[in-house]
C-alpha positions as a printed NumPy array, in Angstrom:
array([[105.247,  16.859,   5.667],
       [102.891,  18.195,   3.033],
       [101.094,  15.555,   0.946],
       [ 99.695,  16.038,  -2.558],
       [ 96.469,  14.772,  -4.156],
       [ 98.511,  12.27 ,  -6.213],
       [ 99.105,   8.719,  -5.003],
       [102.376,   6.839,  -5.33 ],
       [100.534,   4.386,  -7.599],
       [ 99.509,   7.207,  -9.944],
       [103.037,   8.595,  -9.953],
       [104.448,   5.152, -10.724],
       [101.993,   4.679, -13.605],
       [102.94 ,   8.027, -15.164],
       [106.677,   7.485, -14.742],
       [106.414,   4.071, -16.416],
       [104.402,   5.589, -19.284],
       [107.307,   8.003, -19.803],
       [109.805,   5.155, -20.119],
       [111.033,   4.689, -16.551],
       [111.652,   1.3  , -15.027],
       [111.449,   0.7  , -11.312],
       [113.165,  -1.664,  -8.933],
       [113.052,  -2.113,  -5.197],
       [116.387,  -1.929,  -3.395],
       [116.337,  -3.652,  -0.041],
       [118.446,  -1.971,   2.557],
       [118.248,   0.335,   5.5  ],
       [116.271,   2.243,   4.454],
       [114.75 ,   0.496,   1.428],
       [114.215,   2.533,  -1.743],
       [112.399,   2.39 ,  -5.057],
       [114.836,   3.347,  -7.816],
       [113.457,   4.798, -11.05 ],
       [115.663,   4.729, -14.127],
       [115.099,   6.118, -17.628],
       [117.265,   4.133, -20.024],
       [117.198,   6.618, -22.931],
       [118.496,   9.544, -20.859],
       [120.13 ,   7.652, -17.958],
       [118.074,   9.786, -15.553],
       [117.495,   8.127, -12.201],
       [116.184,   8.979,  -8.758],
       [115.026,   7.196,  -5.619],
       [111.852,   7.379,  -3.59 ],
       [110.818,   5.544,  -0.443],
       [108.716,   2.456,  -1.251],
       [105.402,   3.754,   0.095],
       [102.162,   1.838,  -0.623],
       [100.488,   2.69 ,  -3.95 ],
       [ 97.48 ,   4.269,  -2.242],
       [ 99.522,   6.653,  -0.05 ],
       [ 99.5  ,  10.298,  -1.076],
       [102.807,  11.512,  -2.515],
       [104.826,  13.864,  -0.345],
       [105.27 ,  17.202,  -2.077],
       [109.074,  17.05 ,  -2.119],
       [108.95 ,  13.622,  -3.829],
       [106.688,  15.011,  -6.553],
       [109.016,  17.985,  -7.02 ],
       [111.99 ,  15.615,  -7.308],
       [110.285,  13.669, -10.099],
       [109.149,  16.829, -11.89 ],
       [112.629,  18.381, -11.814],
       [114.258,  15.16 , -13.042],
       [111.842,  14.936, -15.981],
       [112.35 ,  18.579, -16.897],
       [116.148,  18.566, -16.549],
       [116.512,  15.506, -18.78 ],
       [113.981,  16.651, -21.385],
       [111.644,  13.727, -20.735],
       [108.547,  15.841, -20.028],
       [108.003,  19.479, -19.188],
       [106.235,  20.209, -15.88 ],
       [102.861,  21.084, -17.449],
       [102.786,  17.875, -19.547],
       [103.764,  15.846, -16.487],
       [101.009,  17.475, -14.405],
       [ 98.458,  16.739, -17.156],
       [ 99.465,  13.067, -17.212],
       [ 99.112,  12.893, -13.409],
       [ 95.593,  14.346, -13.596],
       [ 94.609,  11.762, -16.235],
       [ 96.106,   8.914, -14.163],
       [ 93.752,   9.724, -11.289]])
C-alpha cells in the first residue's frame, strides 16, 4: 500500500479545522468515523496512530468527500495539509 507524506494526526487536525467531528467505533474492525454536521458528510478510516503516514487511498477518500460536499476544494485541502505539517 502506498503511503503519503501526511500523518493521520495531520489529517485529523485539518478535518477538525474544516468542521468535522471524530469518534472511535469499537468493533471488528474498529473505525474512526468523521462527520461534518453542516453537510452531513461522513466517512470512516481505520484508527491508525497519529504518527503513521496516511495511506494514499484514505487521503483520496477524504479529498473526494470534501470536494463532493463543497467543504473544501482539493487544492485548498492540500494547502491546509502542508501547513499542518
